[in-house]
Kinemage of the C-alpha trace (Angstrom):
@kinemage 1
@onewidth
@group {chain A} dominant
@subgroup {mainchain}
@vectorlist {calphas} color= white
{ca met a 1} P 0.000 0.000 0.000
{ca tyr a 2} L 1.303 3.435 -0.841
{ca thr a 3} L 0.379 6.341 1.398
{ca arg a 4} L 3.301 8.745 1.688
{ca phe a 5} L 4.144 11.149 -1.076
{ca asp a 6} L 7.452 12.835 -1.722
{ca leu a 7} L 6.695 15.782 -3.953
{ca ala a 8} L 9.912 16.593 -5.776
{ca pro a 9} L 9.767 18.985 -8.712
{ca leu a 10} L 7.895 17.188 -11.505
{ca asn a 11} L 8.282 13.826 -9.742
{ca leu a 12} L 5.796 11.909 -7.641
{ca ile a 13} L 7.429 9.112 -5.668
{ca leu a 14} L 5.212 6.653 -3.837
{ca leu a 15} L 6.813 5.021 -0.850
{ca pro a 16} L 5.496 1.630 0.286
{ca thr a 17} L 4.123 1.173 3.796
{ca pro a 18} L 3.403 -2.163 5.483
{ca met a 19} L -0.135 -3.507 5.169
{ca glu a 20} L -2.296 -3.823 8.200
{ca pro a 21} L -2.996 -7.445 9.206
{ca glu a 22} L -6.746 -6.908 9.030
{ca leu a 23} L -6.473 -5.547 5.507
{ca ser a 24} L -4.360 -8.455 4.302
{ca glu a 25} L -6.851 -10.913 5.817
{ca arg a 26} L -9.730 -9.136 4.096
{ca leu a 27} L -7.872 -9.223 0.787
{ca ala a 28} L -7.165 -12.941 1.177
{ca leu a 29} L -10.822 -13.600 1.982
{ca gln a 30} L -11.909 -11.522 -0.991
{ca glu a 31} L -9.548 -13.426 -3.286
{ca lys a 32} L -10.954 -16.716 -1.994
{ca lys a 33} L -14.499 -15.511 -2.694
{ca leu a 34} L -13.507 -14.351 -6.176
{ca asp a 35} L -12.082 -17.795 -6.926
{ca ala a 36} L -15.363 -19.391 -5.814
{ca ile a 37} L -17.335 -16.971 -8.000
{ca tyr a 38} L -15.084 -17.750 -10.968
{ca ala a 39} L -15.640 -21.496 -10.522
{ca ser a 40} L -19.387 -20.961 -10.316
{ca val a 41} L -19.400 -18.791 -13.437
{ca glu a 42} L -17.424 -21.401 -15.366
{ca lys a 43} L -19.904 -24.121 -14.368
{ca thr a 44} L -22.788 -21.890 -15.456
{ca arg a 45} L -21.052 -21.139 -18.765
{ca lys a 46} L -20.588 -24.845 -19.469
{ca tyr a 47} L -24.209 -25.502 -18.526
{ca phe a 48} L -25.407 -22.841 -20.987
{ca leu a 49} L -23.084 -24.186 -23.690
{ca trp a 50} L -24.453 -27.716 -23.380
{ca thr a 51} L -28.016 -26.382 -23.249
{ca leu a 52} L -27.359 -24.501 -26.486
{ca ile a 53} L -25.892 -27.615 -28.123
{ca ala a 54} L -28.830 -29.770 -27.002
{ca thr a 55} L -31.326 -27.183 -28.250
{ca ala a 56} L -29.584 -26.951 -31.619
{ca val a 57} L -29.543 -30.732 -31.977
{ca thr a 58} L -33.191 -31.167 -31.023
{ca phe a 59} L -34.139 -28.396 -33.465
{ca ala a 60} L -31.837 -29.363 -36.378
{ca leu a 61} L -32.395 -33.124 -36.432
{ca pro a 62} L -36.176 -32.889 -36.952
{ca leu a 63} L -35.599 -30.312 -39.708
{ca ile a 64} L -33.201 -32.654 -41.471
{ca gly a 65} L -35.698 -35.484 -41.020
{ca ile a 66} L -38.478 -33.379 -42.526
{ca met a 67} L -36.262 -32.435 -45.475
{ca ile a 68} L -35.761 -36.142 -46.157
{ca ala a 69} L -39.321 -37.272 -45.358
{ca ile a 70} L -41.299 -34.735 -47.427
{ca pro a 71} L -39.776 -35.668 -50.825
{ca trp a 72} L -40.163 -39.343 -49.995
{ca leu a 73} L -43.823 -38.849 -48.997
{ca leu a 74} L -44.526 -36.773 -52.109
{ca ser a 75} L -43.011 -39.397 -54.384
{ca thr a 76} L -44.953 -42.151 -52.613
{ca leu a 77} L -48.239 -40.242 -52.887
{ca ser a 78} L -47.654 -39.263 -56.506
{ca ser a 79} L -46.885 -42.857 -57.470
{ca ala a 80} L -49.898 -44.124 -55.546
{ca tyr a 81} L -52.278 -41.719 -57.266
{ca gln a 82} L -50.407 -41.643 -60.598
{ca ile a 83} L -50.089 -37.863 -60.536
């Protein structure tokens, strides 16, 4: 932590001072909480990714099936009715 200033002409020199024990504990606790938040966010991101993939698959596969089934059904119906 820097608290003392030495104001020389056109220079600003920051001198380090020792951190208070309470402050260093709070910073360590905050870092621990940030790591937990990061892990949670990564799990959520993976969950959304797999949800997107599953949605795309369940939407795309029926479309592909319909693209194959409609011509087959039309050819079957046209040959059955001699159209």
